[in-house]
N, C-alpha and C positions, 0 to 999 in steps of 0.2 A: 576561508573558514574563520578568519579573525573577526570578532564582533565589531560592527561598525563599518567594515569594508563594504564596497558596493555589491560585490557578488554575494557576500553573506546576507546582506539586507534583502537582496532579491530572493534568495533561498528561504529566508525567514518569511517573506511575504507569500511565496508560492506554497510553502508547506505549513503556513499559519503557525510558525514557531515550533513545529513538531520535530524538525530535523536538527539533531544535535551533532556537533563536531568535536573530535578528540584531537588535541594538539600533539604532533609527533615529537615534540621536544626540541632541545636547542640545536641538535644536528638532525637534519631531515634527508640529506643526500650525502653519499660518499662516492667520490670519483676515484676509480682504481685504474692506474695505467701500468700494464704489465712490464716487468723488467726481467729479461733473460739472464742478466748477470748479477742479480741480487734481489733483495726484497722489492716488492711492487711499490710504486709511488702511490700513496693514499692521501687524498685531500678531503677532509671533513668539512662540509659546508654548514656554517652556523646561520641561524635565522637572525634577522635584523640587519639593516643596511650598514650601520656603523661596524658591527661585529664582522660581517663578511668582508667589508672593504679593508679593515685592518688586518684580517687574516690573509687576504690576498697580498697585501704589502709585505707581510712577514714571509710568505712563501716566495715572493718575487722581489727581492731588494733591488732598488734602482728603478722600479717601474711605477713609483708613486703617481707621477703625473699622468701616465697612461691610464692607470686604474681610476683616478679621480675623473678624468675625461670620459671614461667608459660609463661610469655610474651617472654622470650628468647627462650623457646621451640617452641612456636607458630611460631615465625619467622624462626627458624632453620628448622623446619619440612616443613613449607610452601615453603621455598626456595628450599629444596631438592625435592619437588613435581614436579617441572618442568622437571628435569632429569628423574624422574620415569615415567612420562606420555609421554615425548618425545621419550623414548626408545621404546614405543609401535609402533611407526611409522617406526622404522628402519627395513631394510631387514634382513633376517635370519642370514647371515654371520656377519653383523655388530652387531646384537643382541648378538650373541655368543661371540664376542670379547669385546664389551663395555657394554653389558646389565647389568651384575652383578654390575659393578661399578656405573652405572647410577641409579639403583634401590636401592642400599644399604642404603643410608642415609634416604630416605623416609620410606622404608620398615621396618627399625628398629623400628619405632614408629607406623607405620600403622598396624603392626601385634599385637599390644597391644590394649586393650580396653581403652576408654577414662577414665574410672574409675581407671584402674590400674595405669595409668600415674599420674592422679591428686592425687590419694590416696598416691602416693609415695612422693608428694610434701607437702601435708597438711592432717591433720586429721579433719579439720573443715568441717563438712558435709554441713553446710549452705553455706560456701564459694564454695564448689564443686557444690552445687545446683544452685548457681548464675552463676558460670562460664560455666555451661552446660545448661543454660536456653534457649538457641537457638537450642536445640537438635531437635525441631520439624522441623527445616529446612532440616534435613537429615533423620528424622523419627525413630531414635533409641535412647533409653536412655543410660546413661553412661556405664553401665556394659555390653552392647551389641555392642556399636558402636566402630568403629576404631578411634583411636586418630588421625590418619592421616587425616580422613575426617573432624573430629572436628577442627583440626588446620587450614585446608584450608578454611573452612567456616568462622571461627571466624576472621581470618586474612582479609578475603574479606570485612568485615564490619568495620574494625578499622577506616577507614576514613569516616564513616557515611553511610547513605542510600540515594538512589536517586530514582526518579520516572520519567518515560517517559513523557515529555510534550505532552499533547494531549491524554494521556492514553496508555495502553499497546498495543492497536491495532497499534500504530505508529511503533512498532518494525517491524511488518510485512509490513506495508504500505511503509516504507522507504527502506527496504531491497529488497522487491519483484521487483521493477524496475531494480535493479542491476542484478537480475537473468534473467528476461525476455529479457532485452536489450543485454544480452550476450548469447542469444540462448536458454535459458531455458524456460520451461513452467510449470505452477502451476495448478493442478487440485484438486478440492474438490469433496466429495461424489464419489470417484473413488477407490473402494476397490481392493487391490491386493490379489489374492487367493494363488499364489505360485510363487517362483522364478524358472524360467526354466533353467535346466542344461542339457547340452549335452557333452559327452566325458570329463566329469570332470570339465567343465567350464560353468559359467553363461552366458546365451545368451539373457536374457530378462525376462519379467514377464508376467504372465497370470492374467487378471483381473477377478473379480468375475462373470462378465457376459460372460466370455469366450474370450474376446478380447485379443489379444496378442500384446505386445509392445516389439520389439527387440532392443537390445543395446549392445555395446561393454563392458560396465561395469554396474554392478548393486550395488547400495549402499542401505543398509537397516538401517533405524533409528527407528525401531519400538520395540527395545528391543531384547536382546538375546534369551529370552524364546520364543517370537513370531517368531524371525528369524529362529531359529533352530527347534523349536517345531511345527511351522505351515508352514512357507514359504519354508523351506527346508526339511520338514518332509519326511522321506524315503530315503534321500540321504545318501549313505553309508559313505562318507567322513565327513558328518556332525554329524554322530551318536555319535562318541567319544566326540566331543565338547559339544553336547547336554547333555550327561550324566554328564559332569562337571558342566554345567550351572544349571542342575536340582538339583545339590547338594547345590546350593546357593539359599536360600529362597527369595521369592518376598518380597518387602517392605510392609509397612502397608497401609491399606486403609484409606480413610478419608471422613468426612462429611463437607460440606461447605454451609453456609447459606448466600445467596446474598440478601441484604437489600436495598430497596429504601425508601427515606424519603421525607417528604413534605416541607422541608425548606433547605436552603443551609448550607454549612459547617460553615460559619462564624456565622450565626444566631444561630446554634446549638452548637457553640463553640467546634467543633470536632477537635481533635489534628491531627497532621501529623504523630506523632510517633505511632508505633505499640504497642499493648499489648501482653504479654505472661502471661497467668493466670494459676497458678498451685495450687493444693490442699495442697501441702507440698514441702519440699526441696528434698525428696527422689524420684526422677523421676522414678527409676526402680520399686520401690514398688507401686507407683501410677499406672504405666503402667500395671504391673502384676495383680493388683486388678481389673482393668478395663477389661483386657482380660479374666479374670476368670468370671466376672459378668458385662455385658454391662450396668447394672443399677447402678453400682458403680459410684463414682464421676468421672467426666471427667478428664483424666490425664493431659490435656493441652487444653487451648482455646486460639487461636491466633486471635486477632482482628485488622483489617486493615481498613484504611479510604481512599480509592482511590481518591474520589472526593476532599478531603482536600489536597492531595499531588499534584494535578494537577492544575497549575495556570490558565489553560484555561477552566476549567470545568464550572465555574460560568457564563461565557459569552456564553458557548455552551448550558448549561442546567440550566438556572436561577431558583432559588427557589427549587432546588432539591439537594440531596446528596446521597451517597452510602456508605455502610459499608459491610465488609465481616467478618464472624466469622467461624473459621475452627477448627476441632478437629479430633482426630484419630477415626477410626471405624473398629473393627475386621470384616473381610469379612464374617466370620461365622455367624454373627448376621443377615445377609441378605440371608443366604443360601436357605431359603424356597421360595424365589422369584427368584432364579437363572435362571429358565427357562421361565421367563415372559418377555414381550416386554416393551420397553420404553413407558410410558404414558398408559400402559395397565397392570399394576402390581396388581391392586385390591385395595379395600377399606382398608384392613388390612395394606397394605404397606403405604398407605397415612396416616393412623392413626399413624403408627410408625414414619413416617417422621414428623408429627405434634408434636409428643412427643419430638423428638430430636431437632426440631426447637425451641421449648419452652425452652429446657435446654440451648441451645446456646444463646437465647435471654436473659436469666437470667444472663449468664456470661457477656454479653454486658452491661446490666443494672447495674451490680455491679461496673463497672468502669466509665460508662458514663450514669448515670440515667436520665439525661435531655432529652434523645432521646425517652423515653417512651411516647407514644401517638402521635409520629411523624412518625411512620412507616406505609407507605402506602401499601407496598408489600414486601413479602419475599418468597424466593424459595430455597429449600434444594436439594443439590446433594448428592448422596451416592456412595459407591464403585460400585454399579451397573451402575450408571451414567458414572463413569470413564471407566468401561468396555465397555459400549455402544459407547462412543465417541473416545476412544483411542485403544480399542482392547486388553487391558491388561486383561488376563483371570481372575485374582483374584482382579481386581479393584485396583491394587497397584498404589500408587501415585508417587513413586520414583524408579521404575524399580527394580533392584536387591538391597537387603539389603546392607547397607554400613558397613559390619562387617569386622573384620580382615581377614577372609577367602576370602571375595570378593577381597580384594587388593592383596592377595597372588596368585590369579588365573591368570596364565600367558596367558590363552586363551582369556582374555578380551582385545582385541586389534583390530585395523581396519582390518587386514588380516584374512581371513577365509581359511579353507582347500580347498574351492572351488575357482578355478582360476577365476579372474575377478569379484568375489563377495566380497563385503566389508561391514563393520559395522561402524556405527557412533551413536551418541546420548549419553544419560546419563549413559548407562551401560559401555561405553568405558572409560569415565573419572570420572565424578561424577554428582550428582544431581544439578539442578539449571540452570539458563540461562547461567552462566559463564561456567559451565561444558559442556553444550550443544555446545556452540560456540567453546570451546577448542577442543571438540571431532571432530567437523567439520574440524577444522584446522589440527588435527592429521591425519584424514582420507585423506584429500587432500594431505598432505605431503607424506603419505605412497603410495598413488596412483601415484603421479607424481615424487617421488624420490627426493624431494627437501624440503627445510625448508619453508613451506607456511607461518608460523608465521612470519618469517623474512620479507617476502614480505608485509604482512599486517601491520607490525609495522614500 
């Protein structure tokens, strides 16, 4: 969101300068580690590299060298990521000639887990727990996640956090006119059943109602499992790629509690900064315990305050506020309702949702107890909700898992074995809005044979 940053400049171009961002302030994240024998350990993350580095050194005396090395690595790996991802857009011959060089720097660390890299820098497990406290943003704890993904994510937030002025809907509202005025059309409630292929090349799509839309090019942004497993199911040229994709697991599911309050953010003293709440410093142990027993303590609770982040909220919705509380959810915990319909899943499902909602509310009350008694409405989404609205078969929140194996897979690129059929979205680059925008740029570059990012920037 910072003026001049690459992502901000891309958004300015796509929205023609109509999308404004509100800075979340000097502290954008708070890491809370529960303590059963006293007050919780709270780490307030300041924006700015120097400020954060110095704060970490104050929190962890004697770890100066490890902290300096960590920041150097984050910058080095993040810098090398551009070449790694841009190589995906090159045609075959260029990939053969330059691909190895462009991938090498990033892949050196992307093939290692986050824990491997950090444990080589320090033996202080509390420090590792704090440095990886944003792991929920990519869905994997340190011993499973790729350090490449971790580095890109962490670097993204060094300059702080931002929120779209007018709410997240403004992202669509400001970009959509640029699409429609340039000959595009946007449809909702229009499900694609399959990509049509004739003589080895894509010629259009068939909708769920049988209607056919023909086109010279087809771009799929619904994830590689959906693209190869559903839309291209049965296509011989896609079979080999599908088997490679099936070898990479889907990411975690999640539950999200959407809360409406009867007073505004100022009255309730709601912060702009997010909370990350953990039962302990060992994220891998907490995640494993929860996967083994869904009644175990939640491995993470992310608390966000959208109405407090939006400077226009109070004038649009006076005397009201919103909060979101999110946690992981193994899809297996919802398997018994897998074949039910949205809003028709039964009383036992609603009872389970009520139980989960209460658990998330307790996490909220732990950090902002003053909101108790002010909640007018709350509604919980589950992995089944994600499946219903996005088509992800396992209700996964982040597409493919961001493991070292995922970043080693060369087939994750815009080009497919089907001529005129392309891929984009979070599986091509990485999770998050930045990854999605970058994937769109890469796909456009591959399709047109030019550096589309250069045009945007």
